C-alpha positions as CSV (number, residue, x, y, z in Angstrom):
1,M,128.2,90.2,77.2
2,S,130.5,87.4,76.1
3,E,131.8,84.9,78.3
4,E,134.9,84.5,76.3
5,A,138.2,85.4,78.0
6,T,140.0,88.4,76.7
7,I,142.9,87.9,74.0
8,V,146.1,87.4,75.8
9,Q,149.5,87.9,74.5
10,K,153.1,87.4,75.8
11,D,155.4,90.1,76.7
12,S,159.2,90.2,76.9
13,R,159.2,88.1,79.9
14,E,157.7,85.2,78.2
15,L,154.9,83.8,80.4
16,S,154.5,80.0,80.0
17,D,151.8,78.6,78.1
18,T,150.6,77.0,81.3
19,Q,150.3,80.4,83.0
20,I,148.5,81.8,79.9
21,S,146.0,79.0,80.2
22,Q,145.4,79.5,83.7
23,Y,144.5,83.3,83.2
24,K,142.1,82.4,80.5
25,D,140.4,80.2,82.5
26,L,140.2,82.4,85.4
27,E,138.8,85.1,83.5
28,L,136.5,83.0,81.7
29,A,135.2,81.9,85.2
30,A,135.0,85.6,86.2
31,N,132.9,86.5,83.2
32,K,130.4,83.6,83.6
33,E,129.8,84.5,87.3
34,Y,129.4,88.1,86.3
35,I,126.7,87.2,83.6
36,K,125.0,84.7,86.0
37,D,124.7,87.4,88.9
38,L,123.4,89.9,86.3
39,K,120.8,87.4,85.0
40,V,119.7,86.7,88.5
41,L,119.3,90.5,89.3
42,I,117.3,91.1,86.3
43,D,115.0,88.2,86.8
44,S,114.4,88.7,90.5
45,S,114.2,92.5,90.6
46,F,110.5,93.0,89.7
47,E,109.3,90.3,92.0
48,K,111.3,92.2,95.0
49,Q,109.6,95.3,93.9
50,L,106.3,93.7,93.9
51,G,107.1,92.2,97.4
52,H,108.0,95.5,98.9
53,F,104.8,97.0,97.5
54,E,102.8,94.0,98.9
55,D,104.7,94.4,102.4
56,E,103.9,98.2,102.5
57,E,100.5,98.9,100.9
58,L,98.5,95.5,100.9
59,G,97.0,93.5,103.7
60,V,94.0,93.7,105.8
61,I,95.3,96.7,107.9
62,A,96.5,98.8,104.9
63,G,93.5,98.0,102.9
64,Y,91.4,100.2,105.5
65,K,93.5,103.2,104.3
66,Y,92.7,102.8,100.7
67,M,89.1,102.1,101.5
68,F,88.7,105.7,103.2
69,K,90.7,106.9,100.2
70,Y,88.3,105.5,97.8
71,I,85.4,106.8,99.6
72,F,86.7,110.4,100.2
73,M,89.1,111.2,97.4
74,N,88.2,112.5,93.9
75,E,89.4,110.8,90.6
76,E,92.1,113.4,90.2
77,K,93.8,112.9,93.5
78,W,93.5,109.0,92.9
79,T,95.3,109.2,89.6
80,D,98.1,111.3,91.2
81,L,98.2,108.6,94.1
82,Q,98.6,105.7,91.5
83,I,101.2,107.5,89.5
84,Q,103.2,108.2,92.8
85,L,103.0,104.7,94.1
86,G,104.2,103.3,90.7
87,D,107.3,105.7,90.8
88,R,108.1,104.9,94.6
89,Y,107.9,101.1,94.3
90,F,108.5,100.2,90.6
91,N,111.6,102.5,89.5
92,S,114.8,100.8,88.3
93,L,117.0,102.9,90.3
94,N,117.9,100.2,93.0
95,T,118.4,97.5,90.0
96,E,120.7,100.1,88.1
97,Q,122.7,100.7,91.3
98,T,123.2,97.1,92.1
99,A,124.1,96.4,88.4
100,L,126.6,99.1,88.7
101,Q,128.3,97.6,91.7
102,L,128.3,94.2,90.1
103,S,130.0,95.6,87.1
104,L,132.5,97.5,89.3
105,N,133.2,94.4,91.3
106,H,134.1,92.4,88.0
107,A,136.2,95.0,86.6
108,Q,138.3,94.8,89.8
109,K,138.3,91.1,89.9
110,V,139.8,91.2,86.4
111,K,142.2,93.9,87.2
112,D,143.4,91.9,90.2
113,L,143.9,88.9,87.8
114,R,146.1,91.0,85.5
115,I,148.1,92.3,88.5
116,K,148.8,88.7,89.4
117,Y,149.8,87.5,86.1
118,K,152.2,90.5,85.3
119,G,153.1,89.2,81.9
120,I,149.5,89.5,80.6
121,K,148.8,92.1,78.0
122,A,145.1,92.3,77.4
123,S,142.5,94.7,76.2
124,T,140.8,97.3,78.4
125,A,139.0,96.5,81.6
126,P,135.5,95.3,81.0
127,K,132.9,98.2,80.7
128,M,129.3,98.5,82.1
129,Q,126.9,96.6,80.1
130,V,123.7,98.1,78.9
131,L,120.9,96.2,80.7
132,N,117.5,95.3,79.7
133,L,115.9,96.3,83.0
134,P,112.3,95.6,84.0
135,N,109.6,98.0,83.2
136,S,109.9,101.0,85.3
137,N,106.5,102.5,84.3
138,V,104.1,100.4,86.1
139,Y,100.8,101.9,86.6
140,L,98.6,101.1,89.6
141,G,95.4,101.8,87.9
142,S,93.8,98.8,89.4
143,L,94.3,100.1,92.8
144,I,91.0,101.9,92.7
145,N,89.2,98.6,91.8
146,H,91.1,96.8,94.5
147,S,89.9,99.3,97.0
148,R,86.5,99.2,95.8
149,N,86.3,95.5,96.2
150,N,87.6,95.9,99.7
151,V,84.8,98.0,100.6
152,A,82.3,95.4,99.1
153,I,84.0,92.9,101.0
154,E,83.4,94.7,104.4
155,I,80.0,95.8,103.8
156,G,79.3,92.2,102.2
157,T,80.3,90.5,105.4
158,T,78.4,92.7,107.8
159,I,75.0,91.4,106.8
160,P,76.0,87.7,106.7
161,D,77.3,88.1,110.2
162,Y,74.0,89.3,111.4
163,L,72.2,86.6,109.7
164,L,74.7,83.9,110.8
165,G,74.0,85.1,114.4
166,L,70.3,84.7,114.0
167,L,70.7,81.3,112.4
168,L,73.0,80.2,115.4
169,I,70.3,81.4,117.8
170,W,67.5,79.5,115.9
171,I,69.8,76.3,116.1
172,V,70.3,76.9,119.7
173,V,66.8,77.3,120.5
174,N,64.7,75.0,118.4
175,I,67.2,72.0,117.8
176,I,69.4,71.9,120.9
177,G,66.5,73.4,122.9
178,Y,68.6,75.6,124.9
179,A,67.4,78.9,126.2
180,I,69.1,82.1,125.1
181,T,70.7,83.8,128.0
182,G,73.2,86.7,128.2
183,P,76.4,84.7,128.0
184,V,74.9,82.4,125.3
185,G,73.8,85.2,123.4
186,C,77.0,87.0,123.8
187,G,79.0,83.6,122.9
188,I,76.8,83.4,119.7
189,S,77.7,86.8,118.6
190,I,81.5,86.4,119.1
191,V,81.3,83.0,117.2
192,S,79.6,84.6,114.2
193,F,81.8,87.6,114.3
194,V,85.0,85.5,114.1
195,I,83.8,83.4,111.3
196,M,82.9,86.6,109.3
197,V,86.2,88.0,110.2
198,V,88.0,85.0,108.8
199,V,85.9,85.0,105.6
200,S,86.8,89.0,105.3
201,V,90.5,88.1,105.7
202,C,90.5,85.4,103.1
203,L,88.6,87.6,100.5
204,T,90.8,90.4,101.1
205,H,93.9,88.1,100.6
206,Y,92.4,86.9,97.3
207,N,91.8,90.5,96.4
208,D,95.5,91.4,97.0
209,N,96.7,88.5,94.9
210,S,94.4,89.7,92.0
211,L,95.9,93.1,92.2
212,L,99.5,91.7,92.2
213,E,98.7,89.5,89.2
214,S,97.4,92.5,87.3
215,L,100.6,94.3,87.9
216,R,102.8,91.3,87.0
217,Q,101.0,91.4,83.6
218,Q,102.7,94.7,83.0
219,K,106.1,93.5,83.5
C-alpha cells in the first residue's frame, strides 16, 4: 500500500490551499499509521501463535500427556494429532480478522477526514489490502521426537537419582563418618530426588525450546 495521500481537487466552494495541504498531511499520516500497524501485525503474528502453543501444549505437566500418547498411540493417530494441532494453533484466521479490522478502522478514519473537509473530492475509500500472511501450514511432525525425548529424560533421570542417593550415603558414612539412620537416609533420598527433578525440568525446557525452534524454521 502506498503511503501517498489521495489526489485532492477543489470543488465549487474553493477550499484554500492551506486546507488542502492540511488534508493531504492528515491522510498521509493515516496511511503511514495503517501500514505500520499492518507490518507489526504480520511480524508478530507467528510468534503470538507460537507463544499460545507453548502455553497450552508444552512444559513439564503437559509433557506427561504427550509421553503417554507416545507410548500408547499408533502412528496413524499421531499423524492426525499433529495435523490437528497445526490447524488449531497456526492458522491465519485471527491474523486475517485483525487485519480486516485495521482496514475498516483506516477506511473510517479517511472517511471522517473527508467529512471534516467538506470541499474535498477524492478517490474511493481505501480497500482491503492483500496481505502476505505467515505460513498457516505448520506441521508438528517433530512433536513425536519431542515426546520421545521427554520419555528418555524421565527414564534417564531415574537411574542417576538412585546412584546419586548411593553416592551421598557413601559420602556421609565414609567421609563425614556419620551413621545412616532413618531421618538421615530419608533426607538423602529427598535431596537426590530434588536434584534430579531440577535436572529433569532443565532438560525438558531445553527440549521444548528445540521443538519451538524447529517450528520457527517452517515460518
